[in-house]
N, C-alpha and C positions, 0 to 999 in steps of 0.2 A: 503493500500500499505506500502510495505518496502522500505525505505527512502534508503536505502542500496542496493538495489535489482541493480540497475542500477549505475554501478560507475562513481563517481564523475568527471564531462571533458567529461561524455562520454556520448550516445542517445540511447535510451533502443531501440527504432525500427532498427537502423542500428547494436546495438551491438549483435542482435539474429537475423542478418541476414546473408545468409553464404558468403565464399568469390567471388563465383560465380554470386550472384544476385548484391552483392556490387560494383562489379566489371562494372555492366553497368551502375553505375550512379556516382561512387566515385569520377573520373576526374573531375567532373561538381560541385562538392562541394563548396563552399565557406566560408571561418570563418567569421562573422560580428558581430559587438557589437551592442545592444539594448538597448539603456539607458532605463530608466523606463520614460513611456506614448509614448512609441514608437508606433503608429499603423502598423500593421500587412496586416490586412484587413479590409476595409470599408465594410459594410452591403450593397449588391448590386453589389459592384464592382467587374467587372471579377480580379480572382485569377492569379497571370502572377509567384506567386515562392512559394515555399514548403518552412518551415523551419522545422528543426531538433533542438529543443533546446540543449544547453549542462549544461545549468546553466541559473538562473532566475525562472522566472514564468509568465505566457501567461495567461489570465482572458478572456474567452470567453462572450462577454454583450448583453442583447438585451437593443435595444435601441428606445424608445418611439420617438415620432413627437415631445413632447416637446424636447426633449433632453434630458430627465432621461435615467436613464441603473440599470441592474441592471443582477448581474453575474449569469451565468445560467452552468459554469464550469470553470476547473482549468486545465491548460497543463503543464506539467514541463519536464523534460531533460526525462523521460519515453515516450512521444511520439514525435507527429509533429503536425503542421498547416499546413491546406488548401490542405493535398495531397486527400484524400477522395474526394473532392467538383473539385478539380485541376486535376486529372484525365480523370472526366468527362467534363469537358470543363463547368461547371456551375459554377455560378456567388455565393460570398459569403453569405451565410445566415447570417449570424451575423459579430460581431464586435469584432478583434483579437486585444487585447492592450496587449502591456510587463507591468504587474501589478510590477514586481521586475527586475531590472537592470538585465542583463546576455548576455551571448554570444549563437549565432546559427550556425548552418551549413543552407547555402542558396541554394537552387536547383532551377533553374528554371523550370516551370512547363511542357515544351515540353521533357525537358531532363526525369523527373519524368514519365511524363506519357508513352513515349517511354518505360522505363524500368518497367512501371506496366504493360503496356501489352504484354511486353516479358517473365514475369518470374510468374507461380506461386508462390513460397513462396510469392511474395512480396504481389501479392495482396488478399493471405491468410492473412498474417503479416495487412495491412491496411485496411480491412473489419472487421476482429477482433478488431483492437485499435479500428475502429468507432463505435463498437455495445456497446463498453465498454463507449465511450463516450457520446452517447447517452445515456444508463443508465444513468449515472451518470446527465446526464441534468434533468432527469426525477424524481430521488430521489432530488436532489436541488429544484425542482421547490416546491415537497412534505414539505420538508422541511422548506422552506419560508413563504410556508403558513399555517402549523400548527406546530411548535414548539417553544420555546420562547428564545429572542437572546441569554442569557448564553450559553444552550447547542449549538447553531447554532454557536456562536463564538467560542467555542471549537473543534467543528469537522473543521470548515475553518482555523483554527492555524493548525491545525495535517495535513489537507488538502496539506497545504502551506507547511508544512517544509516535506514532504514527496516530494513534487515537486520540489523544491529548494535544498533539502538535506543537511538544515541548520539549525541550531535553532538559527539562528537570523535573523530577517525580519523585512525588512524596510518599515513601512507603516505611514501612520496619521490615526487619527482617521475619518477625513472626508471621505478618502477612503474608510477605511473599514465599514462605515458606508453606502456607497452607493454599496459596495461587496455584503453586510447581508440587503438592502433592509429598514433601519431602521433609524430612527432618529440618530444626532451624540453625543445626552447626554446619549442615551441608550447604544450608544457603548461605553461612558465615564464610566458609570456604570457598566458597566459588566466586565472592563477593569479593573477597581478599585477591584473591588470583587475577582477576579481570583488570581491579585496581591498579594491581603493580605494574600491569601489562601496559597500564593508560588508557583505558578503553572508558573508564569508568572513574567518578569521584564518589567514595560514599563514606557521608557523616552524620551522624544524630537523624537516623531516619530518613535522609533526603541524598538521591542516587540522581547525580548528573551525570548526563552521557558526554563523553569527551571524542570519542571514536567512534562515529555511527557504522564507516565502511568496516573498521577491525570487530565491532561487534555482528555485520551482516558474513564476514569471513569465518567466524567463530560460530556460528550459529550452524542450526540442524538444519537442514532441507527441508521441514516443515513452513519454516518463516518464506521459502521462495515459493512454496507450494500454496500458500495462502495469498501470496504478492501477484501472481498470475490468475487468483479469483478476488481480486479485490472487490470492496465494494464500488470503490470510487469508477472503476472500469464498467462493471456491472451495472451502474446506475447511466452511465454514459452512453451503455447499449441498450439499455431499457429505453432511454428516453427518446431516441433514435426511433427505436421499434414503435412505440407508441406514436410516433409522430407518422410513421411509414401505414401505421394499422388507419389511420383516421384521414389519411390521404387515401388510402385505396377505398376504405367506405364511401367517401365524398365520389371520388370516381365513379363506382358502382350505381351510385345514386345520380349523379348526372346521368351517366347510360339508363337506369330505368327509366328516365324522365322521359327519355325519347320513344319508348316504347312500355308502358306496364306491364307486356305481357314478356318482358323479354327480360326473365331472370340472370340470365347470364350473361356477363360483361363482353367476352368474346364470339357471342352470336354475330349473327348477320348486320351489316350496317344498312345506313338508309334506313332506317326507324322511320316512322310517322311521331312528329314531334307531339308536345303537350302545347296548350294556348301560349304564346308569349308569355303573357303577363304573369301567368300560374307559375309556369318555369322559371323567369325571374324572383318570385318569392322564394322557392324552394331552394333555390341554387344558394340567394343570399343567408340561409340559414347554414349553409355547412361553412368551414374553418377558412381565413382565410390563406390562401396559398397553398391550399389541399393539390390544386391542378397543376400548378409549376413542379409541385415535388414529386407527384406519382409516376410522372414521364410514361406515361402509356397511351396505347395509339387511341386516338378520338377519331369520330366520323364529324361529317361538317351537315350532321341535323338542326345542328341548335345554333346555326351559325348567325340567324335571323335574330336572336334573342338580345 
C-alpha cells in the first residue's frame, strides 16, 4: 500500500466516490475523535454505525473465550469499518478497536444502507474493498503461523505506517506482542535488533520508522502480497468499473429508446425513434459524459433529437 495514495486527513473510500454518490449520505456524516483503545464494534453485537477513518488505525481482532486476542487485519484511512456487514443487517463478526488514536467520520448504518442500496458505485466500492480485507486476513493468518517474529514485525510496522500515514507509531511492547501473537520478550528482542540496524527508533512506547526500504527488505513476503492487492489500487479500479457500468447502462438505455422492443444493444440498426421531445427528456436523465465514455458503435436514428 502506498501511504501517500490517500491524502492525509481524507478517507480513501469517500475520496474515490463521485459527488453524486457522496451526496446520498454526506449530510449525515459526523466527525468524531477516537482515542486509543476505543471499541468500535464488539463481536456478536448489532452494527449501528459505519466509520470512515481519517487518521489513526483500527485493528480487527479475533477474541477467544479466554479473553486472548490476536490481530486479523488493520484498517486505516484507506477504508471503512462496519459497512459491508452493516448494509446487510448482520452482526459484527469480530472485535474492532482503535489501535492508534485518530479521527473518523461516523455514519448511522440506516443512512449507509439506504445509499448502498441506491448506488451501484458505492456497492462496487464496498464489495471490492471487503474482498481485499478478506484476502489480507487470510495472508495474516498464514504469516502468524509460518513466519518468524522479526519479519512479521517488519510487515506489521509497514502496514501500520501505510494505515496511519505517519513515521511515528505510538504503541507498547505489550500491545505489539498481542498483535503478533507472541511473548513480550520476543517483541523486545526483535525491536532491539531492528533498532541496532538503524531501521527504527524505539523509546517509551513510541516507534519511529527511520528506514522504510530497509524494513521492506527485512519483511516477509506477506507485505508484498498485500501490497499487490492494496485497498488504494482496488478502490481506483472499482471507481473506474462503476463509471463504465454507468456508461454501459446509459448506452443500452439510449438504444432501447430507439426501439422499445429492442432489448439487445447489438441488434439491428435503423430502428424507429421515440418522439424527439420524449427522447430528449429521457436521455437528459442519464449521467453526463456517458456517451463519450462507453465508446460503443451507435446508430444515426436519433440524430434529429
